[in-house]
N, C-alpha and C positions, 0 to 999 in steps of 0.2 A: 313222680309226687301225684300225677293225674290218678294213677292206679289207687295209692293211698286214699287220696280223697274220696274216690270213688267209693272204696271200702267202708270209709266211716258213713258216707251219706247213706250207704245201702243199710247199714247196721241201725243208725239212728231213724231211718224210714222202717224198719222191722219192728223197731219197739214203739214206734207211734202206731203201728197198725196192731200189734199185738199186745191189745191192752192189759191182758191177763200178767204180763211180765212186771208191769208197772203200773197198777190200775188206779193209783191216786196221783199218778202225773202225766199220763199219756193223753187223756181225756179225748180218746176217739169216741167216747159215749155220746159225744154233741154233734158228731158228725153224722146227722142222719142221711140214709141213701137217697138218691134223688139227682136230676139234672142241675148243674149250675146255670144260673141265669145266664152267666157271662159265657159261658160254652167253653170256659177253661178247665183243666184238669188239677191245677194247683192253685192255690189261693192266689189273689190279687191285691188285696188289702188287709190292713189291721185296725185293729180300734184299742181305745185306751180306757179302762175304768178302774176308778180308786176311790177309795171314801176320803171323806173330808177330814184333814189331818189339821190338828191343832197342838203347836209345841210350846212348851216353858216351864219351867220350875214353878210348881207351885198350881198349874191350871187345873188339877183334880179338883180343887175347891170349886171350879164352875160348873161340876156336872149338874148339881142340883137346878141351878139356873138353866141349863141347857135342856133338861127333862121338862122343867115348867114351861118354857118356850115351845116345846113340842107339845103340850096340853096332856102331858102323861098323868094318869091318876093312880096307876097301880102298877109298878115296876118289879120287875125279877131281877134280883141282883144275884148274879153268879161268881161263885170263887171255891177255892178247894179249901180244905180243913187247915192246912198250914199257914196260908195265908191269911185267913178270917181272923187271925189273932195279930196281925201286924198292920203296921200304919198306913199302908194304900187302902184296906179296907175302911179302915177307921176314918180316914179322912173322906172317903166317897159318902161312909153313912153319916157322917157329920154336915156334910154338905145336904144330902137329902132331906134330912131332919130340918135344918135351917130352912130350907126352901119349901116344906110343907109336902114334901112327896112321899106317899104311902108306898112302901115296898116290903117284900118278903125276900129273905136270904135262901139260897142253895148252896150248900157249902160241901156237896159230896161229889164234886168234879174230880174225875181221876186223872193223875199225870200219864200221858201216853193213853189216851181214852180210848174204850173198847166199843163196840156196838152194843154192849149190854149196859156200859156207863151212859151213853147216849141215849137210849131209850128209857133211862130212869129219869134223866134230866127232860127229856120230852114229856113224861107223863107229869112230872111235877109242873112243867109249864103250862099243859092242857088243863091242869085241875086249877091252875090259879087264874084262867083267863086274863093275862096280863095285856096291857096295852103298849109296852115298851120293855125292852131288856137291855141288861148293863151288866157287861162281863169285865171283873177285875182279876187280871193274872196274866199268866204265860198263854202261849198257842193252845195248849190244852184246854184252857178255861174258855177263851175265846172262840175256839173253834165247837167246843161243846154247846156254847151260848148259840152260836150261828145255827146248829141243828134243831136246838129247841126251839128256835123262832120258826124255822121253816115248818116244822111238822106240827107244832100248836096252830100255825097258820092254814095248815093243809091237814086239818085232823083226821079225814078219812084216807089219807093215803097210807100206803103200805111203806114199812120203813125202807124198803130196796128199790121202791119208785124212784127216789133221785140219787141213789148209789151208783157211781160210776160202773158202766158197762166192763167187763162181763159178768162182774158179781152181781150187780144191780141192774134195773132197767133202763138209766141214765135219762129220765125223763126231763124236757126242760122245766123250768121254773116259772110258772105264768100266774100263780097266786100271790097278791099283794101280802109283804111282809110289814111286821111292826118295827118301829125305829129300835135300831140297836147301837149302844155306845160301848166301844171298846176301850179299857185303860191297862194297856201292857205295862207288864210289871217286869218283864225280861227282854233283854235285847236279841232275839235270833230270829222268831218265826215270822215277823212283819203281818202278823194274821190280822192286825187292826186295818191292814190295808188291802187285804186280798177276799176273794169270792170262792176260798175253799176251806173246807173242814174236814181234817184227816184223822182216821180211828183204824184201829184193830180189827178185823173182823174174825172172830174168835174161833168160828167153826170152821175155816180154811187157813188159820195161821197165817193171814197175811193182812198187809194195810192197804186200805183203799180209801175213799172218800167222796165227799160231796162237792161238786165244782160247778158254780153258777155266778154270774155277776150279781144276781139278785140277793145273794145272801151277804155280801160284803157289809160290813157295819157301817151305819150312817156317818158314825162321827168317831175318829181315834182321839183320844187324848193321851199325848206323849208326854210325861211327865219323868223327867230325868230324874227326881228325887227318889223315884220308888226303884232306881238300880243299885240304891246304895247298900241294901240288906243283901244284895247278893252274894254267895260265897265264889270265890277265885275260880273254881273248876266249872261252876255253873255259868260264870261270866265266858270263860274260855270256850265251852262247849255251845254256848249260845252264839259266840263270834264266830266259830267254824261254820255254823249253820249259816250265818250272814255271809261269810266267805264263799261257800259254794253257792248259796243261791245267786250271787253278783256272777261268779266265774261260770255257773253252767247258763243262766239266763243269755250271756254274753257270747256263748259259744253254741247255743242251741242253733239247730237247722234253722236256716232265716223262713221267715213267714211265708215268703213267694216261694218255696220250695217246698211247703207243706201240702200233702194232698188227702183226701179229695179236696177239691173246691166246695164250700158250703152251698146248699141249694137255697138257703134263706139266711139273711143275717142272725136269727135265733139260733140258727145251727154253729155259727162259728164259735169255736173254743175259746175259753179263758185264757188257755197256754198256745198261743198262736205261732209260736217261733220268734227268733231275735227278730228286732225291729228298730227303727232309728229312736224312738223316744224311751223304750225299755233302756236301750244301748246307755243312753245318758245318765239313767238312775244306777245301773250296774256297776259303770265306770267310778261314778262319783262315792257309791258305798264301797268300791275295794280302795279308793285312796284312802277313806276314813278308816277303815279296818286296819289297813298297813300301817297307819299313823298312829292310831290309838288302842288298838287290841293289847298290846303289850302292857301299856300303862294300866289300862282298866283291870286286866288280869292282877297285875303286881300290887296295886294300890287301890283298896276299897274305899278310900277319902277323895281319890282324883274326882272331882265332879266333872271336870273337863272331858276327861276321856272317857266316863261313863255316859255322859250326856253325848258325846258324840257319836258312841258307839249304839245307842238308842235311836239316834236319828239314822244311823246307818243301816238299823234292822229295817225300818220304814222305807229308806228309799231302795233298799235291795228287795222289800217286799213289793213294791210298785213296777219293780222291773221284772223280777220273775213271776209275779202274778198276772202280768199281761204278756211275758213272751213264755215262761215254763223252765222246767228244769229238766235235766237227763239222766245220765249213767250214775252219778255219785248217790242221787236219791233213790233211783232204780235200784240199786245193788246194796242200799243200806238195809233192806227190809229182811233178807235173810239174817244180818248181824243183830238186828234188833227184835226180830219177830220170832226167831227160833230159841232165844235165850231162856233159861228154865230157873236159874237160880242166882246169876249174878245181880248185885244191886251197886251202883255206883255211889262212890264217896260225894257226900255233900247234897245228896238227894235224900231227903227225909219222907220214903215212900214204904208203903208194906207190900210191896209186889216188885218181883224182878224187873231190871230197868237197865238198858243201856241208853244212855241219852242220846236223843236223835241228832245232835251236831257231831258228837263223837262218830255214831254209826255213818255217817254221811262223809265225813271227812278222811275215814280210814281208806277209802278207796280212790280218793281223789288223786293222788300221785299217778297211779296206773291211767286213771281215766283220761287225764290232761296229758299225759304221754301220748295216748292213743288218738285223743281228738286233735292234737296238734298237728298231724298230718293233713287233717282238711283244712283250716284255718290257721297256719302258721303265722299270719300278720296279727291275727286277735291275740294269739297266745303270747307273742312277742310284745303286746301292749300292755297285757296284764302282766307279764314278768318286769317290765321296766317300771310300771308302777310299783309292785311289790318290792321288788330290789331296791328303787331309788330310795323308798321311804325307810326301810327297814332291815333289809338283808343284812348289812354290816353289822347291826347292832343284836342280830339275833343268832348269827352263826359265825364261823371262822371260815372267811373265804378261802384260805390255804388248806382246808381240810375236804380233800376231794375224795377221800375212799368211800366207798358204797356202804350206805347205812343197810343194816340188817333187820330182822324182825324184833331183836331184843329192844329196839327203839321205843316201840309199842308194848313190850313184856310179852308179845305172842309165841307162844310154842310152836316149834316147828312142826308138832302133829297136829295143832289147830290150823296153821295158816292155810294148807291147802282146802280147808272146808269153807274159806272166806271167798267171795265171787272173785273169779280171774285169777284162781289158783296162787301161786307164790306171788302175791301182789307186790311185796315190797321188791322183790326180785324183777318183776315186770316192769316197775315204775323206774328201776335204776338203768333199764337198757333204753334210755332216752336216744334218740336220733337227732335231737337239736338243742342248742343251747338255752331257747326260751323254756322248753320244758324242765331243762335242769334248774335253771333260775327259780321256777313256782316250786319245784321238788324241794329245793334247798330252804325256801321259805317255810314251807310246812313242816318238813321233818325237824326244823328247829323249834317249832312250835308244840308239836305233838307231846312231848315230854312233859310240858307245863300243865296239860289238862288230862292226861291220858293215865289210869290207873292200871295196874296189873290186871290183864285181861286172861290170865292163863286159866282164872277159876272159872270163866265162863262155861256153861253146861249146855251142850247142844242135843 
């Protein structure tokens, strides 16, 4: 067991140091060289940063009053084309008009944004001379708005200045930003709570991002009424993102094992490793996912289930936004980034797309089989939560035959191209019951959200 733990720790540390392997989630960009004031080689402290959150059915109607209280005179409202015609945006605009807030709408946000789409939004923000920002949408919209706020507040900066190393320079954000209010309309990314903005860097065909506590929203308005318009597969894929956020942050390398120790507090990364406070939020999010995800997918009118999943997204965001994620997210990028023609059902977009939550959850059984060797106690806790809440309603406990790739509709010739080789085969070779329990929970869920993936073009 000791050798297995050492092997997992070694891999996680390699991922941490080699940021190019997962540039949007390793965040070594912020670990500037220099001696630690404590003289330690690993970190000895962690800190929590989170947006102010307000939750409640209909709370979106207060956004105009919030901006008025902030003294905003000229607001940039960002959303996407599809959402611009739906009730969440209309509710926001009605509140702005009612409270006398001047605003301009930018509705060209790209689902799964790129550096190009970020720069287009940034240019709009620079020209508008806005004194506040308002994002209405999913993680793509909120992340785009974070970037627009940052670069319009630092107009002389090059785009790569704040992008994570090694793709960008990873400079700390030292300029003051404008207030940003986020109104999430999906239940997955938790972007309303985090200081992270993720995008596809088209030149290298990789995902990377900008990560700084300075870019987190000033306020997140979590209104469960906005979740009722989401199709079932969008709910499921978003829920998988919440699940993996919570699982990965809870099983991440502990903060006191992360190296190097920062030379200054400003260089301590947002993703610090698992810690006692993030753990609380991650575990609570897992309990909600286990209890309500099935209901939220199956019944679009189940306000209780969809409301709780909306909260779980924020809870998991608080957890992973201060602890980080690891292998599932890192290995999701070849799945989503290399696809050329595939378009997911229930996603009305004009470009190829594998939903983020789906790309993340595909490798999760293999990942948690592997990481369970280092932290078997934590994996057992997670398995007990998932199984106690829902395993008996999701799968037949007497069905113990190994699942194969047909569960996901992945052809045999495609599977070896995925991270980890024979992904499903690896995940079945579990050596402990807690991994098996997590595996059973996930494989029972995947067919609900997963279309046939044999049409993926790599």
